[in-house]
C-alpha positions, -999 to 999 in steps of 0.1 A, spaced: 290 -206 -128 289 -225 -93 289 -208 -60 301 -174 -71 293 -152 -42 272 -122 -47 257 -98 -24 220 -110 -16 202 -81 -33 174 -64 -8 148 -71 -37 150 -106 -23 134 -98 8 105 -128 17 76 -111 14 67 -122 49 96 -102 65 80 -74 89 95 -42 96 108 -33 132 93 1 141 107 24 168 92 23 202 58 40 205 38 58 235 15 35 252 -15 32 224 -39 49 250 -20 77 255 -13 85 219 -49 79 211 -62 104 233 -34 129 222 -48 123 188 -84 130 197 -77 163 215 -55 177 182 -90 164 163 -112 180 185 -93 213 184 -90 211 142 -124 199 140 -133 238 151 -104 252 133 -117 240 101 -153 259 109 -131 285 88 -155 289 54 -122 293 35 -116 256 45 -146 244 42 -150 254 5 -126 224 -4 -160 203 8 -193 222 -8 -217 200 9 -205 208 40 -203 243 35 -239 245 27 -245 227 60 -226 255 78 -240 281 60 -276 265 69 -266 266 108 -254 299 105 -293 309 90 -307 286 120 -290 301 147 -299 333 134 -337 322 134 -336 311 167 -336 348 177 -366 354 154 -401 345 172 -419 322 153 -452 308 168 -450 275 143 -415 266 158 -407 267 198 -374 286 200 -365 256 221 -370 233 192 -353 256 166 -322 258 190 -317 222 191 -318 221 152 -294 243 150 -274 227 176 -273 197 156 -267 212 122 -232 225 141 -225 188 152 -231 180 117 -201 201 106 -179 194 138 -183 157 130 -176 158 96 -145 178 105 -134 160 133 -137 128 107 -110 148 85 -88 158 110 -87 123 126 -74 107 94 -50 137 94 -36 133 126 -33 94 120 -3 104 92 11 138 112 21 123 142 50 101 119 55 136 101 61 153 131 90 128 141 106 132 108 104 169 110 123 171 142 151 145 130 161 171 102 157 202 124 191 214 124 207 188 106 239 201 86 259 192 55 296 191 46 295 201 13 327 198 -13 336 232 -26 350 236 -62 384 238 -49 380 204 -32 375 219 5 345 211 26 328 235 38 298 231 67 265 242 60 230 236 68 211 208 49 182 229 40 205 250 17 217 217 -4 207 221 -39 205 192 -66 241 182 -75 257 191 -49 287 168 -34 285 161 6 308 139 25 294 117 56 313 99 81 302 72 105 276 82 129 263 115 106 229 117 93 229 117 56 218 156 50 196 144 18 186 121 -9 213 113 -33 235 90 -51 267 73 -36 298 82 -60 326 68 -38 329 48 -7 310 21 10 292 20 43 264 6 66 236 26 65 207 26 92 173 36 73 151 29 103 143 64 105 124 61 69 117 25 60 113 13 100 137 -17 93 163 -21 119 191 -39 104 214 -18 87 221 -19 45 250 -16 26 256 13 2 284 18 -25 288 35 -55 275 20 -88 253 -8 -94 220 -9 -78 227 -2 -44 243 36 -47 209 50 -38 205 67 -3 179 88 11 181 116 35 176 117 72 193 80 75 227 73 96 258 61 89 269 32 112 304 25 93 330 42 73 321 70 51 305 79 19 306 105 -10 272 115 -18 261 135 -49 225 151 -41 198 142 -65 168 163 -49 160 200 -43 147 211 -7 110 200 -3 116 173 -33 132 149 -12 119 115 1 112 129 35 96 161 18 72 138 0 63 119 28 55 147 49 35 164 22 17 128 19 6 127 53 -5 159 61 -36 160 46 -46 198 42 -16 196 15 -33 167 -5 -46 175 -37 -77 159 -46 -81 135 -73 -99 132 -103 -122 106 -88 -128 130 -61 -135 159 -85 -159 141 -103 -178 130 -73 -175 165 -61 -192 178 -88 -220 150 -86 -228 159 -48 -229 199 -60 -257 185 -84 -275 166 -60 -276 197 -35 -287 219 -63 -313 194 -69 -328 187 -35 -323 229 -29 -349 235 -59 -370 207 -44 -371 223 -9 -375 255 -27 -408 247 -43 -423 228 -12 -431 263 1 -456 272 -29 -471 237 -25 -481 247 11 -492 281 0 -513 265 -25 -533 246 0 -538 273 22 -507 262 44 -474 271 55 -441 257 65 -420 276 91 -382 288 73 -368 267 101 -383 233 90 -372 241 51 -336 245 58 -334 215 80 -349 195 54 -324 209 31 -296 196 53 -314 162 60 -319 156 20 -285 165 7 -256 138 8 -241 150 38 -229 118 47 -205 113 19 -199 148 16 -185 149 58 -163 118 51 -152 120 16 -117 141 26 -113 115 56 -120 86 31 -89 94 9 -65 107 35 -71 74 52 -62 56 19 -28 77 14 -20 70 54 -24 29 49 -1 34 18 22 52 43 21 27 68 29 3 44 62 26 39 54 36 2 56 70 -11 30 80 -35 36 110 -56 0 117 -64 -30 105 -52 -41 98 -91 -17 69 -83 -32 52 -56 -68 55 -74 -51 38 -105 -38 11 -85 -75 5 -74 -86 0 -112 -52 -20 -123 -64 -52 -147 -30 -61 -155 2 -66 -129 37 -67 -146 59 -86 -119 95 -93 -121 100 -131 -112 134 -125 -89 127 -116 -57 89 -111 -62 76 -146 -74 105 -163 -61 134 -158 -35 162 -150 -60 188 -174 -48 191 -206 -61 180 -235 -35 182 -269 -32 151 -285 -40 160 -323 -46 188 -347 -50 195 -374 -76 215 -401 -66 236 -421 -91 224 -460 -101 240 -482 -73 241 -452 -48 216 -446 -22 203 -413 -15 217 -412 19 251 -418 7 246 -392 -16 236 -370 13 266 -376 36 289 -366 6 268 -335 -4 268 -323 31 305 -329 38 309 -307 4 287 -278 17 292 -276 52 320 -248 47 303 -235 19 290 -202 33 273 -190 -2 233 -190 -1 233 -220 -22 256 -240 -1 237 -231 31 206 -238 10 219 -276 6 228 -280 41 194 -269 54 178 -287 29 197 -321 40 194 -318 74 157 -314 71 152 -347 48 186 -364 55 192 -362 93 229 -376 104 259 -368 123 279 -338 112 313 -328 122 324 -296 136 335 -274 108 367 -267 129 383 -303 117 379 -295 78 400 -287 53 379 -265 35 382 -263 -5 366 -227 -14 350 -222 -45 370 -205 -75 361 -189 -109 388 -214 -121 376 -246 -107 336 -242 -103 336 -263 -76 344 -266 -38 341 -289 -12 362 -307 17 390 -329 27 380 -348 60 395 -378 76 412 -390 45 383 -384 25 375 -358 -5 341 -346 -11 335 -321 -39 302 -306 -57 302 -282 -85 292 -275 -122 288 -306 -144 318 -304 -167 341 -293 -136 336 -323 -115 338 -344 -147 370 -330 -151 381 -332 -115 374 -373 -116 387 -374 -151 357 -386 -170 336 -374 -202 301 -365 -202 294 -399 -221 310 -416 -192 280 -409 -169 253 -432 -163 223 -429 -186 199 -424 -155 223 -396 -141 228 -384 -178 188 -381 -182 185 -366 -143 209 -336 -153 189 -329 -186 157 -328 -174 173 -303 -143 184 -280 -170 155 -283 -192 130 -276 -163 151 -240 -154 175 -252 -127 206 -260 -123 225 -295 -118 254 -296 -95 274 -330 -94 286 -347 -62 318 -369 -61 334 -386 -33 371 -401 -37 369 -400 -74 334 -416 -75 303 -402 -91 275 -402 -65 247 -383 -83 233 -347 -85 219 -320 -68 189 -299 -83 191 -261 -76 162 -238 -84 150 -204 -83 121 -214 -55 89 -198 -56 79 -180 -27 53 -202 -5 19 -184 -7 23 -164 -35 2 -189 -60 -26 -181 -33 -19 -144 -38 -20 -146 -76 -55 -168 -76 -70 -137 -52 -61 -114 -80 -76 -134 -106 -107 -132 -87 -106 -95 -85 -103 -97 -126 -63 -88 -124 -43 -104 -148 -5 -110 -134 25 -117 -160 58 -127 -150 86 -106 -163 121 -122 -167 151 -125 -185 153 -163 -186 147 -184 -214 113 -193 -225 115 -229 -215 130 -221 -176 105 -188 -178 76 -212 -187 84 -238 -158 87 -214 -128 52 -194 -139 34 -228 -142 47 -233 -106 37 -198 -96 6 -200 -111 5 -165 -131 -15 -161 -162 12 -151 -184 48 -144 -185 73 -122 -207 105 -144 -215 140 -127 -222 126 -96 -215 141 -64 -223 136 -28 -216 119 -25 -249 100 -58 -249 86 -46 -215 80 -10 -228 64 -28 -260 40 -50 -237 25 -22 -213 17 -1 -246 0 -30 -258 -20 -33 -228 -31 0 -224 -40 3 -263 -66 -21 -252 -82 -4 -225 -65 -20 -196 -43 -2 -164 -13 -15 -161 9 -16 -128 48 -30 -125 77 -26 -100 112 -23 -106 146 -12 -96 172 -9 -123 179 18 -149 165 -6 -176 131 -5 -157 128 30 -162 110 34 -194 85 10 -184 79 23 -148 74 58 -166 51 44 -191 28 19 -163 0 36 -149 14 29 -113 48 21 -113 67 15 -79 104 18 -81 125 2 -51 140 25 -28 176 11 -31 171 7 -68 186 35 -94 180 71 -92 164 65 -127 140 43 -115 128 62 -87 125 94 -109 103 76 -136 81 56 -112 48 76 -92 55 55 -60 85 44 -41 85 14 -18 111 25 13 111 -12 22 124 -21 -13 100 -52 -15 85 -60 -51 55 -81 -33 46 -48 -17 31 -41 -55 2 -66 -45 -5 -47 -13 -6 -14 -30 -33 -29 -54 -51 -40 -25 -48 -5 -9 -61 10 -41 -90 -11 -45 -102 -6 -8 -100 33 -14 -124 31 -41 -147 5 -31 -150 24 5 -157 57 -14 -181 38 -34 -200 18 -5 -204 53 12 -215 71 -16 -243 44 -21 -251 44 12 -257 80 18 -275 85 -14 -298 56 -4 -301 77 30 -312 106 14 -340 87 -8 -352 72 28 -352 105 47 -370 117 17 -400 98 21 -394 93 59 -400 130 66 -421 146 38 -458 128 48 -452 138 84 -443 170 77 -470 178 50 -499 158 71 -513 186 83 -518 208 52 -523 173 28 -543 151 50 -542 122 23 -503 125 29 -513 104 62 -512 70 50 -478 77 39 -467 83 72 -458 47 79 -434 54 109 -460 72 127 -437 103 139 -452 122 165 -453 158 147 -436 177 119 -418 190 149 -405 155 159 -399 143 121 -375 174 115 -357 170 143 -352 135 147 -340 136 112 -313 162 119 -304 141 149 -297 110 125 -281 127 101 -253 140 124 -249 108 142 -247 86 112 -214 105 106 -199 92 139 -210 59 133 -193 56 97 -159 72 108 -142 41 118 -154 23 87 -138 55 68 -106 51 84 -103 17 82 -117 10 48 -139 -16 31 -125 -52 31 -120 -59 -6 -132 -97 -12 -113 -116 -37 -143 -119 -64 -153 -101 -95 -162 -66 -99 -200 -76 -109 -201 -97 -72 -185 -65 -55 -210 -43 -70 -242 -65 -59 -228 -70 -25 -221 -33 -20 -257 -27 -35 -274 -49 -10 -255 -44 22 -250 1 17 -278 3 -6 -306 -17 8 -288 -8 42 -289 29 35 -329 27 31 -337 4 60 -308 22 87 -327 56 82 -362 44 89 -353 26 119 -329 54 133 -353 80 127 -384 65 144 -360 56 178 -350 89 182 -388 102 173 -395 83 205 -368 93 223 -374 131 221 -411 121 226 -403 103 261 -376 131 271 -408 161 261 -380 183 238 -404 184 210 
């Protein structure tokens, strides 16, 4: 059906659209406030009850306490001044780690605080059983309650419109300043709490209990203290605890070796040595990495219901992408004109432009845009045109202007208008029409004053740059599958143009679900996005399901992520964030373990040189003394956490390459670098301490 005016879905938002956020305070002011809060929280987090979430840093705090106590016990082998420095740097190590975590939490809490402020004192007009309305605090609403919201009022909670139509400003949640239309029925019935009506009224059925709304999930997400550890973090914690126990055994056995050689190692040195050897770097940054990863999703306006989903996004092997609005714009656009034999392209363009100037549909506007760009010509004012609007009966539209009658529309409709049969068309024009249809496009005929001038090719245009994005995903080992309800011929044509790896045509809910299960049975993780009730089964089955915020309630409940901007292309960004999270954690873990190996071989020769003179040949760094070796290692151990905080918060950039290439790259940069950096760093600190006569 030609030119039927259907409101454009939010899912057709161009991926290049940028959200417009509310004005923020000056960057320097916001940053200084963030740092002050993080610094205070670093001391608050010294509470062992909070540190027990990070076993490695809890061990560091216990050793700091022990070393502080040892400062008051005279020891001829270790001057009190040196012992005090060791204790001080141990405390700094814990504080720096706490500061990194607090800084990551603080980046999101600023937004959470503004959202909380917006919900304070919010009231709701709840409908009673007798049909009357009672004003109650929004916090008292329960799932199933029905509320009435007037223009200018805030929607008190997540819900579904059951009556009315209104424009809603969702800037408080999505950051997008343009109001959106919400109405009962269809895929635009979902509304989000703390958004404001700018016109008319709505009757809304609440779909969440207190603490379960989109706003509550966002606040819980950005407040790092409430973030649950993901399975990968738990596994890494177990590894770090294991390494800590191993190095504890190593350090405990050093004293017997020293006694066997008629020597002795000061307890302060052994305690400090334990801290330098255990994986304090990754132990101090692990929580900050996870929180920062979740925070990057929040900045994308994506709500993750669990950290598990974010990590799964980083391991995804297959992406199921809806064609309309994700791969294509969703509205048919003019892509070419085909003049009939004996008709020039310019003559066809002039008639097509006249027939489209008064056409306010998306298709009509795209024809005007295409002709203005490719066939520039003088245009009459719309005021002097006698428009013939599109109707379902005629299936054509156009204008009457200065005695001319120009029409465009569906093939059969235009043929009927000029009194011709399909067989009366010129063979060349008939072939053009067939080729347009076979390629998945829509042919429109154009006529003027009873003459057939040619055809217009309308097609669902593939978004610019999408082919390159799919190529990047392919380099990362991710396969893309386009999901569409089109017939196989049309789907194949669009898939070839977009550069996807596979296509699922004539897709039904059962077909989507079966395809996801097939991929999962082969050991692959699957991600998909959707917005309709028919997408709910597939969203629930997928390892990463991203639902559109303006989609149906069923889709949002089935998915484990919700995109507040309702931009389906965001799925590609979600995968990128997940990969960055995993790669950052892996890179810093590699660096931390390599650090420990380097420090082990850098410190022990200097520490045992007096007891075992033969180890002097291994003291390649020529550290000044055992005291200097230990103190230098402790200082380096603390400062390296500070140096790596920006990397932990920003994340390691993931290049378009295979997993094997990424592994080799990380081993080279963070593995080899983790071995070299401690040697250089400890030596420089040793030289500085000696020059200052602090050891």
